[in-house]
C-alpha positions in Angstrom: 78.1 152.3 25.0 78.0 149.2 27.0 81.2 147.6 27.9 81.9 144.4 26.2 81.4 141.4 28.5 84.4 139.2 28.5 84.0 135.6 29.7 86.7 134.4 32.0 88.6 131.5 30.7 87.7 128.1 32.2 90.5 126.4 34.0 90.8 122.8 33.2 92.8 120.6 35.6 95.2 118.7 33.4 95.2 115.0 34.1 98.7 113.5 34.6 99.7 111.5 31.6 101.7 108.3 32.1 104.3 107.2 29.8 104.0 103.6 28.5 106.9 102.6 30.8 105.2 104.0 34.0 101.8 102.3 33.6 102.9 98.8 34.5 104.7 100.1 37.6 101.6 101.9 38.9 99.5 98.7 38.3 102.0 96.6 40.2 102.0 99.1 43.1 98.2 99.1 43.3 98.2 95.3 43.1 100.8 95.0 45.9 98.8 97.4 48.1 95.6 95.4 47.5 97.3 92.1 48.2 98.8 93.6 51.4 95.4 94.7 52.6 93.9 91.3 51.9 96.7 89.6 53.8 96.1 91.9 56.8 92.4 91.2 56.8 93.0 87.4 56.6 95.6 87.7 59.4 93.2 89.7 61.6 90.4 87.2 60.9 92.6 84.2 61.9 93.7 86.1 65.1 90.1 86.8 66.0 89.1 83.2 65.4 92.0 81.9 67.6 91.2 84.4 70.3 87.4 84.3 70.4 86.8 80.8 68.9 87.4 78.8 72.1 85.5 81.4 74.1 82.5 81.1 71.8 82.7 77.4 72.1 82.6 77.7 75.9 79.6 79.9 75.7 77.8 77.5 73.5 78.5 74.5 75.7 77.4 76.5 78.8 73.9 76.9 77.4 73.6 73.6 75.5 71.3 71.2 77.1 71.4 68.7 74.2 74.3 68.7 71.6 75.3 65.6 69.7 76.6 64.7 66.3 76.0 65.3 63.4 74.6 68.7 64.5 77.1 71.6 64.3 75.1 73.7 66.9 73.3 72.7 70.1 69.9 71.0 69.6 68.4 72.4 72.8 69.4 75.6 74.6 68.8 76.4 78.2 70.2 77.6 81.6 69.7 74.3 83.5 73.4 73.7 84.0 73.9 77.3 85.2 71.3 76.7 87.8 73.1 73.5 88.8 76.4 75.3 89.2 75.1 78.2 91.2 72.9 76.0 93.4 73.7 76.6 97.1 74.0 72.9 97.7 76.3 72.4 94.7 80.1 72.0 94.8 80.9 74.9 92.5 80.3 77.7 94.9 82.1 75.9 97.7 85.1 75.3 95.4 85.1 78.9 94.2 85.2 80.0 97.8 88.0 77.6 98.6 89.9 78.9 95.5 89.5 82.6 96.4 90.5 81.9 100.1 93.6 80.0 99.0 94.5 82.8 96.5 94.1 85.5 99.1 96.3 83.6 101.7 98.9 82.9 98.9 99.0 86.7 98.2 99.6 87.5 101.8 102.4 84.9 102.1 104.0 86.1 98.9 103.9 89.7 99.9 105.5 89.0 103.3 108.4 87.5 101.4 108.6 89.6 98.3 108.3 93.1 99.8 111.5 92.9 102.0 113.2 90.7 99.4 112.4 93.1 96.6 113.6 96.1 98.6 116.8 94.3 99.5 117.5 93.3 95.9 116.8 96.7 94.6 118.4 98.9 97.2 121.1 97.0 99.0 124.4 95.9 97.5 124.0 92.2 98.2 126.6 89.6 97.2 125.5 87.1 94.7 122.5 89.3 93.8 122.1 87.8 90.4 122.2 84.3 91.8 119.5 85.2 94.3 117.3 86.6 91.5 117.8 83.4 89.5 117.0 81.3 92.6 113.4 82.6 92.6 113.1 81.3 89.0 114.0 77.7 89.8 110.4 76.6 90.2 109.9 77.5 86.6 113.1 75.8 85.4 112.1 72.2 86.0 109.0 70.2 85.0 106.2 71.1 87.5 105.0 67.5 87.8 108.3 66.2 89.0 108.7 69.0 91.5 105.1 68.6 92.9 105.5 64.8 93.3 108.6 65.4 95.5 106.9 68.2 97.3 103.9 66.0 98.0 106.2 63.3 99.4 107.9 65.8 101.7 104.6 67.4 102.8 103.2 63.9 103.5 106.0 63.4 106.1 105.2 66.8 107.6 101.5 66.2 107.7 100.7 69.0 105.2 99.1 67.0 102.5 95.4 67.5 102.2 95.5 70.8 104.0 94.9 74.4 103.1 98.3 75.3 104.5 100.1 72.9 102.3 98.3 74.1 99.2 99.0 77.8 100.1 102.7 77.0 100.5 102.9 75.3 97.1 101.1 78.2 95.5 103.2 80.8 97.2 106.5 79.1 96.2 105.3 79.2 92.6 104.0 82.8 92.9 107.2 84.2 94.3 108.6 84.1 90.7 106.3 87.0 89.9 106.1 88.8 93.2 109.8 89.1 94.0 110.9 90.1 90.5 108.1 92.7 90.1 108.6 94.0 93.6 112.3 94.4 93.0 111.6 96.3 89.8 109.0 98.5 91.5 111.5 99.5 94.3 114.2 100.1 91.7 112.0 102.5 89.8 111.6 104.8 92.8 113.7 107.9 92.6 116.5 107.7 95.3 116.6 111.5 95.5 113.2 111.6 97.1 114.4 109.2 99.8 117.5 111.4 100.3 115.4 114.5 100.6 113.2 112.9 103.2 116.3 111.8 105.2 117.8 115.3 104.9 114.8 116.9 106.7 115.1 114.4 109.5 113.0 111.4 108.6 114.3 108.1 109.9 115.0 105.2 107.5 111.8 103.4 108.6 109.7 106.5 108.2 111.2 107.2 104.8 110.4 103.6 103.7 106.7 103.8 104.8 106.0 107.4 103.7 108.1 107.6 100.5 109.4 104.4 99.1 106.5 102.0 99.8 103.8 104.3 98.5 105.7 105.0 95.3 106.4 101.3 94.8 102.8 100.3 95.6 101.5 100.2 92.0 104.1 97.6 91.1 103.5 95.7 94.3 99.8 95.7 93.7 100.4 94.3 90.2 102.6 91.5 91.6 99.9 90.7 94.1 97.3 90.4 91.3 99.7 88.2 89.3 100.1 85.9 92.3 96.3 85.9 92.9 95.6 84.9 89.3 98.3 82.3 89.3 96.9 80.7 92.5 93.4 80.9 91.3 94.2 78.9 88.2 96.8 76.5 89.7 95.9 72.9 89.2 99.0 70.7 89.3 100.2 71.7 92.8 96.7 71.5 94.2 96.2 68.1 92.7 99.3 66.5 94.2 99.2 68.2 97.6 95.5 69.0 98.3 93.5 66.1 96.8 91.1 64.8 98.0 90.5 67.0 101.0 91.0 70.3 99.2 88.9 70.9 96.1 89.4 74.1 94.1 87.6 75.3 91.0 90.3 74.1 88.6 90.0 70.6 90.2 86.3 70.8 89.7 86.7 71.8 86.1 89.1 68.8 85.6 86.7 66.4 87.2 83.8 67.6 85.1 85.9 67.4 81.9 87.1 63.9 82.6 83.5 62.8 83.4 82.2 64.1 80.1 80.1 66.9 81.7 81.2 69.6 79.3 78.5 72.0 80.3 79.7 72.2 83.9 83.3 72.3 82.7 82.5 75.2 80.3 80.7 77.2 83.0 83.5 76.7 85.5 86.0 77.9 82.9 83.9 81.0 82.2 83.8 81.7 86.0 87.6 81.4 86.1 87.9 83.7 83.1 86.1 86.7 84.7 88.5 87.6 87.4 91.5 86.9 85.1 90.2 89.5 82.6 89.2 92.1 85.2 92.5 91.8 87.1 94.5 92.0 83.9 92.9 95.3 83.1 93.9 96.5 86.6 97.5 95.2 86.0 97.6 97.3 82.8 96.8 100.4 84.8 99.2 99.8 87.7 102.2 98.2 85.9 103.8 101.2 84.2 106.6 101.1 81.6 109.2 102.4 84.1 108.6 99.5 86.3 108.7 97.0 83.4 112.1 98.4 82.3 113.6 97.6 85.7 112.6 93.9 85.7 115.7 91.8 85.9 118.1 94.7 86.5 
């Protein structure tokens, strides 16, 4: 006899049933979730437009040879103005070289002041320490135009107007706001036990500083140097009041091109200034760690 073949019962997943009172709640929840997603998309689109809209406009102007109303986009595209900017006999490359030279000198002056000042503020028990920290913020506490007008008057009496030295001093005074505070935070983030360990095995204070403290604080100091470099590279007001007409930097060239209606040259100059800013900000993100940021102002 053959055994009877029994078919296994089929399992049916029961669908959840909603009571009449629960259905409106579920619909409201789904509607709220959809509305929240739409708002996020709109917010992201607005942020992208505000961030990349001006940059896209600069790129369009840099390749626009003819652009006039009522056209929404350039009528003629070309690289003629790029060739004008990078021409060896043009003013752009000379202004860029001047800007980079001033920025490098400004970094050197700022580091000469900020490294010992930052170490003293972080390690030594100085009287009026808070007042000294606030003192370096004073250039940011007042309108820059009023400050630079008076600085130009003082520098004129000292023979520093229209000179690279005068411009570097103005930029350095402005950049000390960043370099001193970040350097002090970098030194404060260094573990004191490492310094004590070096001293216990016979290292002198000077050797401990150069072999332990300074290398460990170097990422923060490097970040402060980059901040000062970018600040000097983009500085316009101080250069205008102290350096004009003998010293012409790239921001001054951008201003002159904009005022003259040459938007192609101004856009290309702005893009050139944007490149080092973006690259150095990526470097700053790598060097400036959270433990250093937590010490700023302490």
